[in-house]
C-alpha positions in Angstrom: 0.0 0.0 0.0 1.8 3.1 -1.2 -0.2 5.8 0.8 0.9 6.0 4.5 -1.5 6.4 7.4 -0.1 9.8 8.4 -1.3 11.3 5.0 -4.8 9.9 5.5 -4.8 11.4 9.1 -3.8 14.8 7.7 -6.5 14.8 5.1 -9.1 13.9 7.7 -7.9 16.5 10.1 -8.1 19.2 7.4 -11.7 18.2 6.6 -12.7 18.3 10.3 -11.3 21.8 10.6 -13.7 23.0 7.9 -16.7 22.1 10.0 -18.3 24.9 12.0 -21.0 23.2 14.2 -21.5 19.9 15.9 -24.3 19.0 13.4 -22.1 19.5 10.4 -20.7 16.5 8.5 -18.5 16.2 5.4 -17.7 13.3 3.1 -14.0 12.7 2.7 -12.9 10.4 -0.1 -9.3 9.1 -0.4 -8.1 6.9 -3.3 -4.8 5.2 -3.5 -3.2 2.8 -5.9 -2.4 -0.6 -4.4 -0.7 -3.8 -5.2 -2.6 -6.7 -6.8 -5.7 -7.9 -4.9 -8.4 -10.5 -5.5 -11.9 -8.9 -5.7 -13.7 -12.0 -4.6 -11.5 -12.6 -1.6 -12.0 -8.9 -0.7 -15.8 -9.5 -0.9 -15.6 -12.6 1.2 -13.4 -11.0 3.9 -16.0 -8.2 4.1 -18.6 -10.7 5.3 -16.9 -10.6 8.7 -17.7 -6.9 9.1 -21.5 -7.5 9.0 -22.0 -4.6 6.6 -23.8 -4.7 3.3 -21.6 -5.5 0.3 -21.8 -4.6 -3.3 -20.2 -6.4 -6.2 -19.9 -5.4 -9.9 -17.8 -6.7 -12.7 -17.7 -6.5 -16.4 -15.9 -9.7 -17.0 -15.1 -9.2 -20.6 -13.3 -5.9 -19.7 -11.7 -7.3 -16.4 -13.3 -4.4 -14.5 -14.3 -4.8 -10.9 -16.0 -2.7 -8.2 -16.4 -4.2 -4.7 -18.0 -2.0 -2.1 -18.2 -2.5 1.7 -20.5 -0.6 4.1 -22.3 2.6 3.6 -20.7 6.1 3.9 -23.7 7.8 2.2 -27.0 6.6 0.8 -29.1 8.2 -1.9 -32.7 7.0 -1.6 -35.6 8.3 -3.7 -39.2 7.2 -3.6 -40.7 9.8 -6.0 -39.2 11.5 -9.0 -36.4 9.0 -8.6 -34.1 10.1 -11.5 -34.3 13.8 -10.6 -34.0 13.3 -6.8 -31.1 10.8 -7.1 -29.2 13.1 -9.4 -29.8 16.1 -7.1 -28.5 14.2 -4.1 -25.5 13.0 -6.2 -24.6 16.5 -7.3 -25.0 17.8 -3.8 -22.7 15.3 -2.2 -20.0 15.9 -4.9 -20.2 19.6 -4.4 -19.5 19.3 -0.7 -17.1 16.4 -0.6 -13.4 16.5 -0.2 -11.9 14.2 -2.8 -8.3 13.1 -2.9 -7.9 11.1 -6.0 -4.8 11.6 -8.2 -6.0 9.1 -10.8 -8.4 10.0 -13.6 -9.5 6.3 -13.8 -13.1 5.2 -14.3 -14.4 3.6 -11.1 -12.2 5.6 -8.7 -12.9 8.6 -6.5 -16.4 8.8 -5.2 -18.4 5.9 -6.6 -22.1 5.2 -6.1 -23.5 1.7 -6.8 -27.1 0.7 -6.8 -30.4 0.3 -8.7 -34.1 0.9 -8.7 -37.5 -0.7 -9.2 -38.6 -1.8 -12.6 -41.8 0.1 -12.1 -42.3 2.3 -9.0 -46.0 2.5 -9.6 -46.4 -1.3 -9.2 -47.9 -2.3 -5.8 -45.0 -3.6 -3.7 -45.0 -7.0 -2.0 -43.0 -8.1 1.0 -40.5 -9.9 -1.2 -38.6 -6.7 -2.0 -39.2 -4.8 1.2 -35.4 -4.2 1.8 -34.9 -2.6 -1.7 -36.0 0.9 -2.3 -37.6 2.4 -5.4 -34.2 4.0 -6.1 -31.2 3.2 -3.8 -27.5 4.1 -4.4 -24.8 3.6 -1.9 -21.4 5.2 -1.6 -19.4 2.4 0.1 -17.2 3.1 3.0 -14.5 1.0 1.4 -14.1 0.3 -2.3 -11.8 -1.9 -4.3 -11.5 -1.1 -8.0 -9.7 -3.2 -10.6 -9.2 -1.6 -14.1 -6.8 -2.4 -16.9 -4.7 -4.6 -14.5 -4.3 -1.9 -11.9 -5.9 -1.8 -8.5 -7.2 1.1 -6.4 -8.6 1.3 -2.9 -10.9 4.1 -1.8 -12.0 5.1 1.7 -15.1 7.2 2.1 -15.9 8.6 5.5 -18.3 11.1 6.9 -16.4 13.3 9.4 -17.9 15.4 12.1 -16.6 18.4 14.1 -15.7 16.4 17.2 -14.2 13.4 15.4 -10.6 12.5 16.1 -8.6 12.2 12.9 -6.1 9.7 14.3 -8.8 7.4 15.6 -10.5 7.5 12.2 -7.3 6.8 10.3 -6.4 3.9 12.7 -9.9 2.5 12.1 -9.5 2.7 8.3 -6.1 1.0 8.5 -7.5 -1.9 10.6 -10.4 -2.3 8.1 -7.9 -2.3 5.2 -5.8 -5.0 6.8 -8.8 -7.1 7.5 -10.2 -6.8 3.9 -6.9 -7.7 2.3 -6.3 -10.8 4.4 -6.7 -13.1 1.3 -9.8 -14.8 2.7 -10.2 -18.1 0.8 -13.3 -18.7 -1.3 -15.3 -21.7 -0.2 -16.6 -24.3 -2.6 -20.1 -23.7 -3.8 -22.0 -26.7 -2.4 -25.5 -25.3 -2.6 -28.2 -27.9 -3.5 -31.8 -27.0 -4.4 -34.0 -29.2 -2.2 -37.3 -27.8 -3.2 -38.4 -26.0 -6.3 -41.8 -24.2 -6.7 -42.8 -22.8 -10.1 -45.1 -20.0 -9.3 -48.5 -20.3 -11.0 -47.2 -21.8 -14.3 -50.7 -22.4 -15.9 -51.9 -19.0 -14.9 -48.8 -17.5 -16.5 -49.4 -19.4 -19.7 -53.0 -18.2 -19.6 -51.7 -14.6 -19.2 -49.7 -15.0 -22.4 -52.8 -16.2 -24.3 -54.7 -13.2 -22.9 -51.9 -10.9 -23.9 -51.8 -12.2 -27.5 -55.6 -11.5 -27.8 -55.3 -8.1 -26.3 -52.4 -7.2 -28.7 -54.5 -8.2 -31.6 -57.3 -5.8 -30.8 -55.2 -2.8 -29.5 -52.3 -0.5 -30.4 -50.0 -2.8 -28.4 -47.3 -4.5 -30.4 -45.4 -6.3 -27.7 -45.7 -7.0 -24.0 -43.0 -8.6 -21.8 -44.4 -11.0 -19.2 -42.1 -12.3 -16.4 -42.5 -15.1 -14.0 -41.0 -16.4 -10.8 -39.5 -19.7 -9.6 -38.9 -20.1 -5.8 -36.3 -22.5 -4.5 -35.1 -23.7 -1.1 -31.5 -24.7 -0.5 -29.8 -27.3 1.7 -28.2 -24.5 3.7 -27.8 -20.7 3.9 -26.3 -19.4 0.7 -22.8 -17.9 0.7 -22.6 -15.2 -2.0 -18.9 -15.2 -2.9 -18.8 -18.8 -4.3 -22.0 -18.0 -6.3 -20.3 -15.0 -7.8 -17.2 -17.0 -8.5 -19.3 -19.6 -10.4 -21.1 -16.9 -12.4 -17.7 -15.4 -13.4 -16.5 -18.8 -14.6 -19.7 -19.7 -16.5 -20.9 -16.3 -17.8 -17.8 -14.7 -19.2 -19.6 -12.1 -21.4 -21.9 -10.7 -18.7 -22.1 -8.2 -15.9 -21.9 -10.1 -12.6 -23.5 -8.2 -9.8 -24.6 -8.5 -6.1 -26.4 -5.9 -4.1 -26.7 -6.9 -0.4 -29.3 -5.5 1.9 -29.0 -7.0 5.4 -29.7 -10.7 4.9 -31.0 -10.4 1.4 -28.9 -10.3 -1.7 -29.9 -9.5 -5.3 -27.5 -11.5 -7.5 -27.2 -12.1 -11.3 -25.2 -12.3 -14.5 -26.8 -10.0 -17.1 -25.5 -9.7 -20.7 -27.6 -6.6 -21.3 -26.0 -3.2 -21.1 -28.3 -0.2 -20.8 -25.7 2.5 -21.2 -22.0 3.1 -20.6 -20.5 6.6 -20.4 -16.8 7.3 -20.4 -15.2 10.6 -21.3 -18.6 11.8 -22.8 -18.6 8.8 -25.1 -21.9 6.9 -24.9 -22.5 3.3 -25.7 -25.9 1.5 -25.5 -26.5 -1.9 -26.8 -29.5 -3.7 -28.1 -29.6 -7.4 -27.0 -33.0 -8.8 -28.0 -33.9 -12.0 -29.8 -32.9 -15.2 -28.1 -32.0 -18.8 -29.0 -30.2 -21.7 -27.3 -26.6 -22.7 -28.1 -26.1 -25.8 -30.2 -24.4 -29.0 -29.0 -22.0 -29.0 -31.9 -20.3 -26.3 -34.0 -22.5 -27.1 -36.9 -25.7 -27.1 -34.9 -24.7 -23.9 -33.2 -24.1 -22.2 -36.5 -27.4 -23.3 -37.9 -29.2 -22.0 -34.8 -27.5 -18.6 -35.1 -28.3 -18.4 -38.8 -32.0 -19.3 -38.1 -32.0 -16.6 -35.3 -30.7 -14.0 -37.8 -33.5 -14.8 -40.2 -36.3 -15.4 -37.7 -39.1 -12.8 -38.3 -40.3 -12.7 -34.7 -36.9 -12.3 -33.2 -35.8 -9.7 -35.8 -39.0 -7.8 -35.1 -38.4 -7.9 -31.4 -34.8 -6.8 -31.9 -35.8 -3.9 -34.1 -38.3 -2.7 -31.5 -35.3 -2.2 -29.2 -33.0 -0.6 -31.7 -35.7 2.0 -32.7 -36.5 2.7 -29.1 -32.8 3.3 -28.2 -32.4 5.6 -31.3 -35.5 7.6 -30.4 -34.6 7.8 -26.7 -31.0 9.1 -27.1 -30.9 11.0 -30.4 -31.7 14.4 -28.7 -29.1 13.8 -26.0 -26.1 13.0 -28.1 -24.2 13.8 -31.3 -22.4 11.5 -33.7 -25.0 8.9 -33.4 -24.0 5.6 -35.1 -26.2 2.5 -35.5 -25.3 -0.5 -37.7 -28.0 -1.5 -40.2 -27.9 -5.2 -39.3 -27.5 -7.1 -36.0 -24.9 -9.7 -35.3 -24.9 -12.8 -33.0 -23.8 -12.3 -29.4 -23.0 -15.8 -28.0 -23.2 -16.7 -24.3 -22.6 -20.0 -22.6 -26.3 -21.1 -22.6 -27.9 -18.7 -25.0 -27.2 -16.5 -28.0 -28.8 -13.2 -28.8 -29.2 -10.7 -31.6 -26.9 -7.7 -30.9 -26.6 -4.1 -32.2 -24.3 -1.5 -30.6 -25.4 2.2 -30.5 -22.7 4.9 -30.0 -22.7 8.7 -29.7 -21.2 11.6 -27.8 -23.2 12.9 -24.8 -24.1 16.6 -25.1 -23.1 19.0 -22.4 -25.7 19.6 -19.6 -26.9 16.0 -19.8 -26.0 13.1 -17.5 -26.1 9.4 -17.4 -29.4 9.7 -15.5 -31.0 11.4 -18.5 -30.1 8.5 -20.7 -31.2 5.8 -18.2 -34.6 7.6 -17.8 -35.1 7.6 -21.6 -34.0 4.0 -22.2 -35.7 2.2 -19.3 -37.6 0.0 -19.8 -36.4 -1.2 -23.2 -38.9 -3.1 -25.3 -36.9 -6.2 -24.4 -38.1 -5.8 -20.8 -41.3 -3.7 -21.1 -42.8 -3.7 -24.6 -44.1 -1.4 -27.3 -45.5 1.2 -27.1 -43.6 1.8 -23.8 -46.3 3.4 -21.6 -49.1 1.3 -22.8 -47.0 -1.9 -22.2 -46.0 -0.7 -18.8 -49.6 -0.1 -17.8 -50.5 -3.6 -19.1 -47.7 -5.3 -17.1 -48.7 -3.3 -14.0 -52.3 -4.5 -14.3 -51.8 -8.1 -15.4 -48.4 -9.5 -14.5 -48.5 -12.1 -11.7 -45.4 -10.9 -9.7 -43.7 -7.8 -8.2 -40.5 -7.5 -10.3 -38.8 -5.3 -7.7 -35.3 -4.7 -9.1 -35.6 -7.5 -11.7 -35.4 -6.1 -15.2 -34.6 -2.6 -13.8 -31.5 -0.4 -14.2 -28.6 -1.3 -11.9 -25.1 0.1 -12.1 -22.6 2.6 -10.9 -21.3 6.2 -11.5 -18.3 8.1 -10.3 -17.1 11.6 -9.5 -15.3 11.8 -12.9 -18.6 11.6 -14.8 -18.2 8.0 -15.8 -20.7 5.3 -15.3 -22.4 2.2 -16.5 -25.9 0.7 -16.1 -27.1 -2.7 -17.1 -30.5 -4.4 -17.1 -31.0 -6.7 -14.1 -32.0 -9.9 -15.9 -30.7 -13.5 -15.4 -31.0 -12.7 -11.7 -32.1 -14.0 -8.3 -33.1 -12.5 -5.0 -31.4 -14.7 -2.4 -32.8 -14.7 1.1 -30.6 -16.9 3.3 -31.6 -20.5 2.4 -34.2 -19.5 -0.2 -34.3 -17.6 -3.4 -36.6 -16.3 -6.1 -35.5 -16.5 -9.7 -37.0 -14.4 -12.5 -37.3 -14.7 -16.3 -39.5 -13.1 -18.9 -40.2 -13.1 -22.6 -41.7 -10.9 -25.2 -45.2 -11.6 -26.2 -46.5 -10.6 -29.7 -49.8 -11.3 -31.4 -48.8 -14.7 -32.7 -46.9 -15.9 -29.6 -47.3 -19.5 -28.4 -47.6 -19.8 -24.6 -45.8 -23.2 -24.5 -42.9 -21.8 -26.6 -42.7 -18.7 -24.5 -42.7 -20.8 -21.3 -39.8 -22.9 -22.6 -37.9 -19.7 -23.5 -38.2 -18.6 -19.9 -36.9 -22.0 -18.7 -33.8 -21.4 -20.9 -33.3 -18.0 -19.4 -33.6 -19.4 -15.9 -30.7 -21.8 -16.5 -27.7 -19.5 -15.9 -28.8 -18.7 -12.3 -30.4 -22.0 -11.5 -27.2 -23.9 -12.5 -25.0 -22.0 -10.0 -27.6 -22.3 -7.2 -27.5 -26.0 -7.2 -30.5 -26.6 -9.4 
């Protein structure tokens, strides 16, 4: 560790001296470059601190964020995009940031997510997850381009002792970098309950009829599977298995007390770095083949399948319409390509542009969520239909999750291929796009395929 404790103590003391009353507080963020560290071992070691943990990785880019604790929390229940951005700008304006590195994912970083639909009546399943909830971790490990960074965020008050705070940070750092071993994932699903399968199929039949006689073109309907394990789930081994089995996905975990929302989503919503914006359309799904020849045939069939191409084009046109007024140099390929994953393959189209001044990543997320791949077309009519007819409370499933930093970088993904783990139980979620000629049995089978990535690492 190249920063010494005395420098941290000095920075904290300077921050304390700026406070005028006992009720004042100020966020101090200190980032330093460190030697190599294992993000999963860091995450596992944090379990002993009994604080909420956050995990995010883009495995294809070898980029990791691992957060521990909560130095500051941005919760919004109404006007969530506006309120969250206002709180974010406010904390940045007041914070003291010591970060000599202009590296995405360093400095002050907020990680979190939000509900798929804040207007949907909430159930007890998601009671620990707010409509919009972003956390600035107390301690954050960042891995990017083979380099490692460690950030400490702490709210200081007028009567705090800088030396005691610095000593506490050093103890925490020593504990978290103790190279805690990752246990073997020995979870076994002992019970599996498919929630209302026949009612779900009936809802697909009803939706096809409603589409035929309305202006609706597509409605995404999701369903839930509930499982019980042989023991309480340990999150680190699950993340490790997801990293090994889903190498082209975002692997995430958002812990709230004893609940943890975990997944491996291939679907980026938006990435922003140095004002360069990237959104991706990932819609249209088929399984992988058992041989190279079978895999190639399936991919070619997917490229030529009218239903999947239509579903894909819905998303492409929505992204274009959503961001064209917020960026310049907009570029969209005319034809999709195949994006292969371990269990599935998708139609894929990247969309790039340059974000205009005075706009933020929240503006783009607001425009893009929900994509037709998770909501439907037209957006508002499909959302209303889902709100009124879908059989579950999606909570954070299918919603924007991600991170942003104090250097105006950030990335959000769509929380699919996911599970809400609650000690020795979990709910898994999957959905599919329903159009006027959808077959309920085929759509049901598609959701079974989409459940596989999570079910396989949970011992199912």
